[in-house]
N, C-alpha and C positions, 0 to 999 in steps of 0.2 A: 548684706553683710557690710561691716565697717572695715575700711581699708586701714591697716595699722602702719604699713610701710609701702612706699612707692619708689621704685628705682627707675630713673629715666636716663637712657643712653649713657650708661656708666662706662667709662674707659679708664684703664690703668696701663700705662706704659712705663717700663723700668728703664732707667738710664739717666744721664747727667742733665739732658735738656729735653725732656719728653714733650713739653708743651709747644715746642717750636716745629722743626721740620718733621719729626716722627708723627705728631698729631695731625699735621696738615696732610701728610701722605696717607695716613689711615683714613681720614675723612674723604680723601679723593679716591678711595677704593684700592689703594696699593696693599698687596698682601703682606702678612707679618714676616714672611721669610725675606721678602725684598726690603722691607723696612730694616730688618736686622742687618742685612748685607750692606746697605747703604749708610746706616747711621749707628749700628751697634746697639740699638735699643730693642728691647723685648716687649712685645705686646702680650699683656697678661689677661686683660678683659677687654672685649671689643664690642661696645655698644649694647651692653646688657640692659634690658628693660623688663620689669615685672612688678606685680603688686602682691602683697602678702596680707591676707585677711586677718583680722583680730581673732585670736584663739585657734588658729590652724597650725598644723605642722607642715611647713613648706620645705620640701627636700630639694637640694641642689646636688645633682650627681653627674659624674662623667669619669672618663679614664684619667690616668695620671697625665698632667700637663694640660688638662682641659680648661683650667682657670677657676675651678670651683673654690679652692682655698684662698686664692687671691681675692676673689669676689667677696667672701665673707669677711676678710680682713679689711676690705675697703668700707664695709658697712659701718664699722665703728672707728674707722680711720686709723687703724693700726698701720695700714698702707694709705697714703694720701692719694685719692683719686686724681687722675689727670684731667678728666672732664666728666660732666654729668651731674645728676642730682640724686640725693638720698633723702627722701622726705618721710619723717616720722611725726605723726600727729600734726601735720601741716607745717612742720619746721624742717628746713633743709639743713641736714647735718654737715654738708660740705661747706656751708657758709658760716658755721659756728666758730667763734673764736676759741682760743685755748682754754679759757676758764669755763665757758659754756660747754665745750666738748667734754671736759672732765666731769661736769655735772650730769651730762647725758649718759656718759659711761657708768657713772655711779648709781643712777636712778632709773634709767630707761632700758639699758642693755647690760646683760651679763654673758660671759663667754665660758664655755666648757671645752677644754682642750683635749686632744688625743692622748697626750702623755701625762694627764692628771695635773701637773704643775703644782704639786704640794710641797710645802716647806718641811723637810724631814726633821728639823730641830724644833718644830712647833707641834703641839698636840692637835688631834683631830678637831677639837672645838675651836682652837685658835685659827686653824686653817679655814674652817667654815666661816668664822667671824671676821676674816681679814678685811673683806670689803666694807664691813660695818665699822671696823677700826679706822680705815681710811676716811670714812665719812665723819669720824669724830664722836661716834656713839659711846656711851659709858659702858664700863665692863659688865655690870649686872644685866643690862639690856642686851648687850652683845651675846652673852652666854645664853640667855633665855631664847633669843632668836636662833642661835646656832643649834640649841637643843631641839627646837621646833623643826628646823630644817632637817636635822639628822633623823628625827622621828619619821619624817616623810619617806626617807629612803631606808628605814629599818636599822639605823646605826646609832641610835641615841645612847645605847649602853657603852659605846666606844668613845665617848666625847673626850675622855682624859687619857686615851692611849695615843701612841705616836704612829704615823703612817707606815713605818717599817714593820709593824706587827699586823698589818692588814694585807689581805690578798689583793690581786690586781682589780678584781671586780669590786671589792669593797672600797679601794682607793678611788675608783671611778665614781662610785656613789658619793664619796666625800666631795669630789669635784662638782658633782651635780648639786649636792646640798649647799655648797658654797655659792653657787649661782642662785639657788632658790632663796637663800638667806637675805639677799639684798632686795627681794621682792620686786625685781625688775620686770617690766612688762614683756620684754623680748629676750629670749634665750638664743644665743648664737652657739651652735654645737658643731665644732669642726672635727670631723672624723672621730667623734667622741668615743665610739666603741670599737674602733678599728684595731686597737692594740690588745683586745681581749680574746681569750679562747672562744671558739664557736658557741659552746654551750652557755658560757657566762654572758657572751654577747647577746644571745637570744633572751636570756633572763633580763638583761638590762633594757632591751627593747620592750619587753613585756612591762617592766616597771615604769618605763617612761610613758608608755601608752596609758597605763593605769593612772599614773600621776596626772597626766594631761586631762583625763576625764574629770578629775577633781578641781584642778587649778586653772585650766583653760588659758594657759600662757600662749603667747605667739612665739613659735619655735621655727628657727631657720636651721635646718639640719643638713650638714655636708657629709656625703659618703661617696665611695667609689663602688660600693656593693649594691648591685641592682636589686637583689631580693630584699635587702634591708630597706632600700628606698621605697619599693613598692609595698612593703609591709607596714611601715610606720607613717608614710606620707599621706596627708589629705590630698595634696597636689605635688607634682614632681616637675622640676625643670631639668631638662637634659642639656648639658653643655658640651661644646666641641670647639677646640681652637679658640677659646675665649669668648665664644658666642653662645647665646641661648638659642637652641634649635627647636625646642618644643616645650610647652608647658601644658599639663593636663592632669586629670585624676589618674590613678594607677590603671583603671580600666580603659580610659581614653588612650593612654600611652601604649598599652598592649594591643588594643584592638584597632586604633586609628593612628598608627605612626605617621608623623608628618613627612618623613622622607625615608629613603632606603637605608640611610645610616641608622636611624632610630629603629627601623624594622629589623635590621641585623642585630642591633644592640639587644633587642627584646627576644631574639630567637631562642635563647637558652632559659628563658623564664619559665618557672612552674606556673602555668596559667591558672591551674586549679586553686592556687593560693592567692590569686589576684582578682580573678573574675568573680563577680558576686551574683546573688540570686536576681538582682535587678537587671543584670545583663542578659540572663538566660530565660527570664520568666515570660509567659504569654498571658493575654487577657483571660480572666477567669469567668466561667459561666456561673451565674448566681441568680437566685430568686429570693423574694422577701419571706420572712418567717410567718407571714399571714397566709401564704399560699396553701391550697389544698393538694392532697396527694395526686389527684387526677391532673391538676394543672402542671405540677412538676413533671409528671409522666409524659404529658403531651409535649412540653417544651424540650425534654430530653430527646424524644423521638424527632421532633422538628429540627433540633440543632445537631442531632446525631452525635451525642456525647455520652460517655459512660459514667460520668460523675458530675455533680453540681453542688455548689456551696449555697447554704441558706444564711441570709444576713438579716440583721435588724434594720430599723429605720435610720440608724447612724452609719450603716455600712460595716458594722462589726459582725464577725462570723459567729453564727449560732451553731451550725452543724454542717455535716457533709452527707450527701446521699449518693449511693451507687445505683446504677440501673438494675442490677440483679436484686436489689432490695424492694423495688416497687414494680418490677415487670409483671409479677403475677399476684399483685395485691387483690384480694377479693372485692367484688363490686360494693359490698356493704361498707368497705373501708375507704373507698375512693374519695369520700367527702371529709375524711379525717384531716386535721391540720398536719402539715408535713413534719411538724415537730414530734409527732407520735412515732415516726419511723426513722428519723434522721440519726446519724451517729454524732454524738457530742464530743467524742475524743478523736483527734486527727492531728497530723504533724503540721507545724507552722514554723516560719523563720522570718527574719527581718530582711529588708532589701539589701543589707550590707553583709549578710551571711555569705562566706566564700563557698565556692563549689566543693572544696575539700570538706568543709563543715556540713555540707548538704548530704553527702554520701550516706551517713548513718541515719538520716531522717527518712529515707525511703524504705517503706515496709510493704512487701508484697506488691510492688509497683503502685502503691498509693501515691497520689500527687501531694506536693507540699505547698500549702498556702503561704503566700508572701503577704505579710501584714505590716502596717505602720506601728508607731509607738502607742497608738490608741486602739489597736486590734482591728483596724479597718482593713478590708481586703484590697490589696493592690494588684495581685496577679497570682499565677500558679506556675509551678515548675514540676515537670515530669522527668523521670530518669532520662528519657531520650533527649530532653532539652539540654541537660548537662553534657551529654556525649556530643551533641551537635555543636555546642559552644566551644568545647575543647577541640573538636575536630577542625573547626573553622580557623581558629588561631594557630593550630599546629600546621595546617596547610599553608597559611600565609608565611609562617616562619620558615618552613621547608622551601617554599618557592623563593623567598628572599635569599636564602643560603645558596640556591641554585644559580642565581644571577651573578655574573661577575661584577665586582665593584672596582672599576679601573680608575686610573688617574684622571680621566676626563670628567668623571662625575663626583670626584672628591670636592667637598665644600671648599671654596676659596675664601679669603678673608672678607671680601665684600659680598660674595656668595650668590648674587642674584641669578646669574646664568646657570651655575652649577646646581643651585637649588631647584630650578625649573627642570633640569635634566634628571635630578634625583626623583622628582615627583612623577615624571614620565616613567622612570624605571619602576617606581612604586606602584603605579597604575598597572604596569605589565605584571608585576608580582601578584596583585590582587586578581587579575584575570587568570593567571596560572592557577591560583588557589581555587 
Protein backbone atom coordinates (compact mmCIF):
# COMPACT_ATOMS: atom_id res chain seq x y z
CA UNK A 1 0.00 0.00 0.00
CA UNK A 2 1.11 3.57 -0.70
CA UNK A 3 1.35 5.80 2.36
CA UNK A 4 -0.42 9.10 1.66
CA UNK A 5 0.13 10.80 5.02
CA UNK A 6 2.58 10.12 7.82
CA UNK A 7 2.29 11.87 11.19
CA UNK A 8 5.32 11.70 13.47
CA UNK A 9 5.25 12.57 17.17
CA UNK A 10 2.73 15.39 16.69
CA UNK A 11 2.29 17.68 19.69
CA UNK A 12 -0.13 20.56 20.17
CA UNK A 13 -0.01 22.68 23.32
CA UNK A 14 -2.34 25.65 23.71
CA UNK A 15 -1.01 28.75 25.46
CA UNK A 16 1.18 31.83 25.06
CA UNK A 17 4.58 30.07 25.10
CA UNK A 18 3.98 26.40 24.25
CA UNK A 19 7.44 25.68 22.82
CA UNK A 20 9.29 26.66 25.98
CA UNK A 21 8.69 25.18 29.43
CA UNK A 22 5.43 23.30 28.62
CA UNK A 23 7.00 21.37 25.72
CA UNK A 24 10.10 20.56 27.76
CA UNK A 25 7.94 19.31 30.62
CA UNK A 26 5.86 17.17 28.28
CA UNK A 27 8.95 15.59 26.70
CA UNK A 28 10.25 14.84 30.20
CA UNK A 29 7.11 12.87 31.01
CA UNK A 30 5.22 15.42 33.11
CA UNK A 31 1.46 14.89 33.01
CA UNK A 32 -0.93 17.30 31.28
CA UNK A 33 -2.62 18.23 34.56
CA UNK A 34 0.70 19.17 36.13
CA UNK A 35 1.69 21.16 33.04
CA UNK A 36 -1.56 23.11 33.27
CA UNK A 37 -1.12 23.67 37.01
CA UNK A 38 2.42 25.02 36.60
CA UNK A 39 2.19 26.89 33.30
CA UNK A 40 -1.48 27.42 32.45
CA UNK A 41 -0.92 25.65 29.11
CA UNK A 42 -3.24 22.92 27.83
CA UNK A 43 -1.95 19.78 26.10
CA UNK A 44 -4.27 19.00 23.17
CA UNK A 45 -2.28 16.35 21.28
CA UNK A 46 0.56 14.40 22.88
CA UNK A 47 3.00 12.61 20.60
CA UNK A 48 0.52 11.26 18.03
CA UNK A 49 2.09 9.07 15.35
CA UNK A 50 0.32 7.15 12.58
CA UNK A 51 0.27 6.50 8.85
CA UNK A 52 -2.71 6.81 6.49
CA UNK A 53 -2.74 4.69 3.35
CA UNK A 54 -3.83 6.10 0.02
CA UNK A 55 -7.52 5.41 -0.63
CA UNK A 56 -8.47 4.31 2.89
CA UNK A 57 -10.94 5.71 5.40
CA UNK A 58 -8.89 6.30 8.53
CA UNK A 59 -11.12 7.03 11.51
CA UNK A 60 -9.92 8.88 14.60
CA UNK A 61 -12.26 8.50 17.54
CA UNK A 62 -12.43 9.15 21.24
CA UNK A 63 -14.53 10.75 23.91
CA UNK A 64 -14.95 14.51 24.30
CA UNK A 65 -11.61 16.05 25.21
CA UNK A 66 -9.55 13.19 23.80
CA UNK A 67 -7.83 15.46 21.27
CA UNK A 68 -9.33 14.12 18.04
CA UNK A 69 -10.67 17.44 16.70
CA UNK A 70 -7.47 19.21 17.69
CA UNK A 71 -5.53 16.57 15.80
CA UNK A 72 -7.42 16.99 12.53
CA UNK A 73 -7.10 20.78 12.70
CA UNK A 74 -3.37 20.36 13.06
CA UNK A 75 -3.22 18.26 9.88
CA UNK A 76 -4.05 21.27 7.68
CA UNK A 77 -2.57 23.73 10.18
CA UNK A 78 -5.77 25.43 11.17
CA UNK A 79 -3.99 24.88 14.49
CA UNK A 80 -0.22 25.30 14.34
CA UNK A 81 1.49 22.18 15.69
CA UNK A 82 3.86 22.77 18.59
CA UNK A 83 6.18 19.98 17.46
CA UNK A 84 6.27 16.99 15.13
CA UNK A 85 5.89 16.28 11.43
CA UNK A 86 2.94 15.94 9.03
CA UNK A 87 4.25 14.45 5.81
CA UNK A 88 2.04 14.33 2.71
CA UNK A 89 3.54 12.89 -0.46
CA UNK A 90 7.06 13.27 1.01
CA UNK A 91 6.47 16.93 1.94
CA UNK A 92 6.39 18.11 5.56
CA UNK A 93 3.36 20.39 5.84
CA UNK A 94 4.66 21.80 9.14
CA UNK A 95 7.64 23.30 7.30
CA UNK A 96 5.57 24.83 4.49
CA UNK A 97 5.54 28.61 4.18
CA UNK A 98 2.33 30.62 4.07
CA UNK A 99 2.02 30.64 0.27
CA UNK A 100 2.81 26.93 -0.06
CA UNK A 101 0.40 26.09 2.77
CA UNK A 102 -2.40 27.88 0.93
CA UNK A 103 -1.61 25.85 -2.18
CA UNK A 104 -1.66 22.59 -0.18
CA UNK A 105 -5.04 23.49 1.31
CA UNK A 106 -6.46 24.32 -2.10
CA UNK A 107 -5.21 21.28 -3.98
CA UNK A 108 -4.32 18.46 -1.60
CA UNK A 109 -6.75 18.71 1.33
CA UNK A 110 -10.42 19.61 1.69
CA UNK A 111 -12.38 19.78 4.93
CA UNK A 112 -15.98 18.86 5.74
CA UNK A 113 -17.23 20.43 8.96
CA UNK A 114 -19.86 19.27 11.45
CA UNK A 115 -22.09 22.32 11.02
CA UNK A 116 -21.96 22.51 7.20
CA UNK A 117 -20.38 26.00 7.04
CA UNK A 118 -22.54 27.08 4.10
CA UNK A 119 -23.05 30.69 3.05
CA UNK A 120 -26.82 31.30 3.38
CA UNK A 121 -26.79 34.21 0.89
CA UNK A 122 -25.15 32.13 -1.85
CA UNK A 123 -26.80 29.43 -3.96
CA UNK A 124 -25.94 25.78 -3.52
CA UNK A 125 -23.88 25.95 -6.70
CA UNK A 126 -21.90 28.94 -5.49
CA UNK A 127 -21.29 27.24 -2.14
CA UNK A 128 -19.96 24.11 -3.83
CA UNK A 129 -17.76 26.13 -6.19
CA UNK A 130 -16.37 28.40 -3.47
CA UNK A 131 -12.99 26.65 -3.29
CA UNK A 132 -12.71 26.82 -7.07
CA UNK A 133 -13.47 30.54 -6.97
CA UNK A 134 -10.63 30.98 -4.46
CA UNK A 135 -8.36 29.16 -6.93
CA UNK A 136 -9.29 31.71 -9.62
CA UNK A 137 -11.20 29.31 -11.86
CA UNK A 138 -13.55 30.87 -14.44
CA UNK A 139 -17.34 30.90 -13.88
CA UNK A 140 -18.30 28.40 -16.56
CA UNK A 141 -15.77 25.80 -15.40
CA UNK A 142 -16.72 26.37 -11.75
CA UNK A 143 -20.38 25.71 -12.47
CA UNK A 144 -19.60 22.57 -14.48
CA UNK A 145 -17.46 21.16 -11.67
CA UNK A 146 -20.05 22.13 -9.03
CA UNK A 147 -22.76 20.36 -11.03
CA UNK A 148 -20.58 17.28 -11.32
CA UNK A 149 -19.91 17.23 -7.56
CA UNK A 150 -23.58 17.78 -6.73
CA UNK A 151 -24.50 14.94 -9.05
CA UNK A 152 -22.25 12.63 -7.01
CA UNK A 153 -24.33 13.34 -3.90
CA UNK A 154 -27.69 13.40 -5.71
CA UNK A 155 -28.33 17.15 -5.50
CA UNK A 156 -27.64 18.40 -9.02
CA UNK A 157 -31.25 19.60 -9.35
CA UNK A 158 -30.70 21.96 -6.41
CA UNK A 159 -27.77 23.89 -7.85
CA UNK A 160 -29.66 27.21 -8.06
CA UNK A 161 -31.49 26.93 -4.73
CA UNK A 162 -30.35 28.44 -1.44
CA UNK A 163 -29.20 26.40 1.60
CA UNK A 164 -32.20 27.52 3.65
CA UNK A 165 -34.53 25.47 1.47
CA UNK A 166 -32.58 22.25 2.13
CA UNK A 167 -32.89 19.79 5.01
CA UNK A 168 -29.98 19.16 7.36
CA UNK A 169 -28.96 16.01 5.55
CA UNK A 170 -29.07 17.78 2.19
CA UNK A 171 -26.97 20.64 3.53
CA UNK A 172 -24.36 18.15 4.71
CA UNK A 173 -24.34 16.66 1.21
CA UNK A 174 -23.62 20.15 -0.13
CA UNK A 175 -20.71 20.39 2.30
CA UNK A 176 -19.40 17.07 1.04
CA UNK A 177 -19.88 18.14 -2.59
CA UNK A 178 -17.90 21.32 -1.91
CA UNK A 179 -14.98 19.18 -0.72
CA UNK A 180 -15.29 16.86 -3.73
CA UNK A 181 -15.41 19.75 -6.21
CA UNK A 182 -11.80 20.73 -5.50
CA UNK A 183 -10.72 17.18 -6.39
CA UNK A 184 -8.40 17.15 -3.37
CA UNK A 185 -6.54 13.92 -2.64
CA UNK A 186 -7.37 14.00 1.08
CA UNK A 187 -10.73 14.70 2.74
CA UNK A 188 -10.67 15.78 6.39
CA UNK A 189 -14.09 15.14 7.94
CA UNK A 190 -14.52 16.55 11.43
CA UNK A 191 -17.62 15.05 13.09
CA UNK A 192 -19.23 15.51 9.68
CA UNK A 193 -22.44 13.62 10.50
CA UNK A 194 -22.73 14.31 14.22
CA UNK A 195 -25.36 17.05 13.87
CA UNK A 196 -27.73 14.85 11.85
CA UNK A 197 -30.65 12.74 13.02
CA UNK A 198 -29.79 9.03 13.44
CA UNK A 199 -31.62 7.88 10.30
CA UNK A 200 -30.16 10.62 8.10
CA UNK A 201 -26.77 10.01 9.67
CA UNK A 202 -26.83 6.38 8.63
CA UNK A 203 -27.89 7.35 5.12
CA UNK A 204 -24.93 9.73 4.91
CA UNK A 205 -22.60 6.95 6.08
CA UNK A 206 -23.98 4.69 3.35
CA UNK A 207 -23.52 7.41 0.74
CA UNK A 208 -19.96 8.10 1.83
CA UNK A 209 -19.06 4.40 1.69
CA UNK A 210 -20.65 4.13 -1.76
CA UNK A 211 -18.83 7.23 -3.01
CA UNK A 212 -15.55 5.98 -1.61
CA UNK A 213 -15.80 2.78 -3.65
CA UNK A 214 -15.94 4.92 -6.79
CA UNK A 215 -13.56 7.76 -5.92
CA UNK A 216 -11.00 6.07 -3.63
CA UNK A 217 -10.15 9.26 -1.78
CA UNK A 218 -7.95 9.27 1.30
CA UNK A 219 -10.35 10.16 4.12
CA UNK A 220 -9.52 11.05 7.70
CA UNK A 221 -12.80 10.87 9.57
CA UNK A 222 -13.27 12.19 13.11
CA UNK A 223 -16.10 10.88 15.29
CA UNK A 224 -17.05 10.26 18.91
CA UNK A 225 -19.55 7.58 17.85
CA UNK A 226 -18.03 4.13 18.25
CA UNK A 227 -20.50 2.30 16.01
CA UNK A 228 -19.98 4.90 13.28
CA UNK A 229 -16.20 4.51 13.53
CA UNK A 230 -16.35 0.75 13.25
CA UNK A 231 -18.89 0.88 10.43
CA UNK A 232 -17.12 3.28 8.07
CA UNK A 233 -13.44 2.87 8.96
CA UNK A 234 -10.92 0.70 7.16
CA UNK A 235 -8.75 1.34 10.22
CA UNK A 236 -9.50 3.08 13.49
CA UNK A 237 -7.29 5.07 15.85
CA UNK A 238 -8.51 5.36 19.44
CA UNK A 239 -7.45 8.55 21.26
CA UNK A 240 -7.35 9.27 24.97
CA UNK A 241 -5.98 12.36 26.71
CA UNK A 242 -4.32 13.54 23.50
CA UNK A 243 -2.58 10.24 22.86
CA UNK A 244 -3.23 7.52 20.28
CA UNK A 245 -3.67 4.36 22.35
CA UNK A 246 -4.46 1.86 19.59
CA UNK A 247 -4.68 1.64 15.80
CA UNK A 248 -6.20 -1.31 13.98
CA UNK A 249 -8.96 -2.62 11.78
CA UNK A 250 -12.44 -2.67 13.34
CA UNK A 251 -12.09 -6.42 13.93
CA UNK A 252 -8.66 -5.99 15.56
CA UNK A 253 -9.93 -3.21 17.81
CA UNK A 254 -12.89 -5.30 18.99
CA UNK A 255 -11.14 -8.65 19.35
CA UNK A 256 -7.63 -7.55 20.40
CA UNK A 257 -7.95 -4.37 22.51
CA UNK A 258 -4.52 -2.97 23.38
CA UNK A 259 -5.42 -2.20 26.99
CA UNK A 260 -8.26 -2.29 29.47
CA UNK A 261 -9.41 1.21 28.48
CA UNK A 262 -10.02 0.10 24.89
CA UNK A 263 -11.61 -3.15 26.06
CA UNK A 264 -14.10 -1.20 28.14
CA UNK A 265 -14.62 1.23 25.30
CA UNK A 266 -15.62 -1.69 23.07
CA UNK A 267 -17.89 -3.38 25.61
CA UNK A 268 -21.13 -1.91 24.22
CA UNK A 269 -20.35 -2.53 20.55
CA UNK A 270 -22.68 -4.69 18.48
CA UNK A 271 -20.01 -7.20 17.51
CA UNK A 272 -22.22 -8.84 14.88
CA UNK A 273 -22.00 -5.64 12.82
CA UNK A 274 -18.20 -5.46 13.14
CA UNK A 275 -16.89 -9.01 13.04
CA UNK A 276 -16.66 -10.52 9.59
CA UNK A 277 -16.74 -13.96 8.03
CA UNK A 278 -12.94 -13.82 7.87
CA UNK A 279 -12.81 -13.70 11.67
CA UNK A 280 -15.13 -16.66 12.23
CA UNK A 281 -14.32 -18.93 9.28
CA UNK A 282 -12.46 -22.23 9.53
CA UNK A 283 -10.45 -24.13 6.86
CA UNK A 284 -12.72 -25.74 4.29
CA UNK A 285 -12.45 -29.39 3.23
CA UNK A 286 -12.33 -29.62 -0.54
CA UNK A 287 -11.43 -31.91 -3.41
CA UNK A 288 -10.82 -31.35 -7.14
CA UNK A 289 -13.67 -31.62 -9.64
CA UNK A 290 -11.80 -34.48 -11.33
CA UNK A 291 -12.35 -36.76 -8.32
CA UNK A 292 -14.55 -39.86 -8.48
CA UNK A 293 -17.50 -40.46 -6.19
CA UNK A 294 -15.73 -43.24 -4.27
CA UNK A 295 -12.68 -40.98 -3.68
CA UNK A 296 -14.82 -38.22 -2.20
CA UNK A 297 -16.68 -40.80 -0.09
CA UNK A 298 -13.42 -42.25 1.26
CA UNK A 299 -12.02 -38.84 2.17
CA UNK A 300 -15.21 -37.73 3.89
CA UNK A 301 -15.05 -40.87 6.03
CA UNK A 302 -11.36 -40.34 6.69
CA UNK A 303 -11.80 -36.68 7.64
CA UNK A 304 -15.06 -37.37 9.48
CA UNK A 305 -16.88 -34.49 7.79
CA UNK A 306 -20.49 -34.14 6.72
CA UNK A 307 -19.87 -31.90 3.72
CA UNK A 308 -17.10 -31.10 1.27
CA UNK A 309 -16.56 -28.50 -1.48
CA UNK A 310 -15.56 -29.38 -5.02
CA UNK A 311 -13.13 -26.96 -6.68
CA UNK A 312 -11.55 -26.53 -10.10
CA UNK A 313 -7.83 -26.22 -10.78
CA UNK A 314 -7.96 -22.46 -10.02
CA UNK A 315 -9.46 -23.05 -6.59
CA UNK A 316 -12.89 -21.78 -7.61
CA UNK A 317 -15.88 -23.64 -6.17
CA UNK A 318 -17.81 -25.89 -8.54
CA UNK A 319 -20.13 -27.54 -6.04
CA UNK A 320 -20.96 -28.86 -2.60
CA UNK A 321 -21.43 -32.48 -1.55
CA UNK A 322 -23.13 -33.73 1.62
CA UNK A 323 -22.43 -37.14 3.14
CA UNK A 324 -26.02 -38.27 2.87
CA UNK A 325 -25.81 -37.74 -0.92
CA UNK A 326 -23.02 -40.28 -1.46
CA UNK A 327 -23.32 -42.54 1.58
CA UNK A 328 -25.50 -45.06 -0.21
CA UNK A 329 -24.43 -44.53 -3.83
CA UNK A 330 -24.74 -47.87 -5.72
CA UNK A 331 -21.52 -49.66 -6.67
CA UNK A 332 -22.06 -49.07 -10.37
CA UNK A 333 -22.00 -45.30 -9.75
CA UNK A 334 -18.87 -45.21 -7.56
CA UNK A 335 -16.68 -44.46 -10.58
CA UNK A 336 -18.83 -41.52 -11.69
CA UNK A 337 -17.22 -38.10 -11.66
CA UNK A 338 -18.27 -36.23 -8.48
CA UNK A 339 -19.83 -33.54 -10.67
CA UNK A 340 -22.64 -36.02 -11.38
CA UNK A 341 -23.94 -35.83 -7.81
CA UNK A 342 -22.70 -32.55 -6.37
CA UNK A 343 -24.96 -29.59 -5.65
CA UNK A 344 -24.27 -26.62 -7.89
CA UNK A 345 -26.24 -24.12 -5.79
CA UNK A 346 -24.96 -23.22 -2.32
CA UNK A 347 -24.55 -20.10 -0.15
CA UNK A 348 -21.36 -18.02 -0.41
CA UNK A 349 -20.07 -14.76 1.04
CA UNK A 350 -16.95 -12.59 0.94
CA UNK A 351 -14.39 -12.42 3.73
CA UNK A 352 -15.75 -8.98 4.66
CA UNK A 353 -19.38 -10.01 5.08
CA UNK A 354 -20.45 -9.15 8.63
CA UNK A 355 -21.93 -11.73 10.94
CA UNK A 356 -25.22 -9.84 10.82
CA UNK A 357 -25.30 -10.30 7.04
CA UNK A 358 -24.37 -13.96 7.40
CA UNK A 359 -27.48 -14.90 9.40
CA UNK A 360 -29.87 -15.03 6.45
CA UNK A 361 -27.43 -17.14 4.39
CA UNK A 362 -27.71 -20.17 6.64
CA UNK A 363 -30.25 -22.60 5.25
CA UNK A 364 -31.05 -25.79 7.14
CA UNK A 365 -27.63 -25.63 8.83
CA UNK A 366 -25.83 -25.55 5.49
CA UNK A 367 -22.30 -24.10 5.69
CA UNK A 368 -21.48 -20.83 3.95
CA UNK A 369 -18.41 -20.82 1.71
CA UNK A 370 -16.13 -17.79 2.07
CA UNK A 371 -14.73 -16.81 -1.32
CA UNK A 372 -12.47 -14.10 -2.72
CA UNK A 373 -13.29 -11.72 -5.58
CA UNK A 374 -12.38 -14.45 -8.10
CA UNK A 375 -14.63 -17.08 -6.54
CA UNK A 376 -11.75 -18.99 -4.95
CA UNK A 377 -12.45 -20.87 -1.74
CA UNK A 378 -10.95 -19.22 1.36
CA UNK A 379 -12.76 -21.04 4.15
CA UNK A 380 -16.16 -22.00 5.50
CA UNK A 381 -18.48 -20.71 8.21
CA UNK A 382 -21.01 -22.83 10.08
CA UNK A 383 -23.80 -21.41 12.26
CA UNK A 384 -21.94 -22.60 15.35
CA UNK A 385 -18.89 -20.55 14.28
CA UNK A 386 -20.92 -17.34 14.34
CA UNK A 387 -22.26 -18.10 17.80
CA UNK A 388 -18.77 -18.97 19.07
CA UNK A 389 -17.30 -15.71 17.73
CA UNK A 390 -20.02 -13.60 19.33
CA UNK A 391 -19.80 -15.52 22.61
CA UNK A 392 -16.04 -14.97 22.87
CA UNK A 393 -16.20 -11.21 22.37
CA UNK A 394 -19.21 -10.88 24.67
CA UNK A 395 -17.35 -12.76 27.42
CA UNK A 396 -14.29 -10.51 27.09
CA UNK A 397 -16.51 -7.42 27.26
CA UNK A 398 -18.36 -8.75 30.32
CA UNK A 399 -15.11 -9.63 32.06
CA UNK A 400 -13.69 -6.17 31.33
CA UNK A 401 -16.76 -4.54 32.85
CA UNK A 402 -16.37 -6.72 35.93
CA UNK A 403 -12.84 -5.51 36.66
CA UNK A 404 -12.46 -2.21 38.53
CA UNK A 405 -10.68 0.51 36.58
CA UNK A 406 -9.18 2.54 39.41
CA UNK A 407 -6.96 5.58 39.42
CA UNK A 408 -3.81 3.47 39.66
CA UNK A 409 -4.28 2.04 36.16
CA UNK A 410 -5.54 5.18 34.45
CA UNK A 411 -3.22 6.14 31.60
CA UNK A 412 -0.88 8.93 32.63
CA UNK A 413 0.44 11.47 30.12
CA UNK A 414 3.71 9.65 29.54
CA UNK A 415 1.88 6.41 30.13
CA UNK A 416 4.55 3.69 30.27
CA UNK A 417 3.99 2.31 33.75
CA UNK A 418 0.22 2.61 33.67
CA UNK A 419 0.04 1.07 30.19
CA UNK A 420 1.92 -1.96 31.50
CA UNK A 421 -0.52 -2.20 34.38
CA UNK A 422 -3.48 -1.98 31.99
CA UNK A 423 -1.99 -4.78 29.88
CA UNK A 424 -1.75 -6.96 33.00
CA UNK A 425 -5.38 -6.18 33.79
CA UNK A 426 -6.35 -6.95 30.20
CA UNK A 427 -4.58 -10.31 30.41
CA UNK A 428 -6.59 -11.06 33.54
CA UNK A 429 -9.72 -10.08 31.64
CA UNK A 430 -8.98 -12.54 28.83
CA UNK A 431 -8.32 -15.31 31.36
CA UNK A 432 -11.67 -14.60 32.98
CA UNK A 433 -13.34 -14.82 29.59
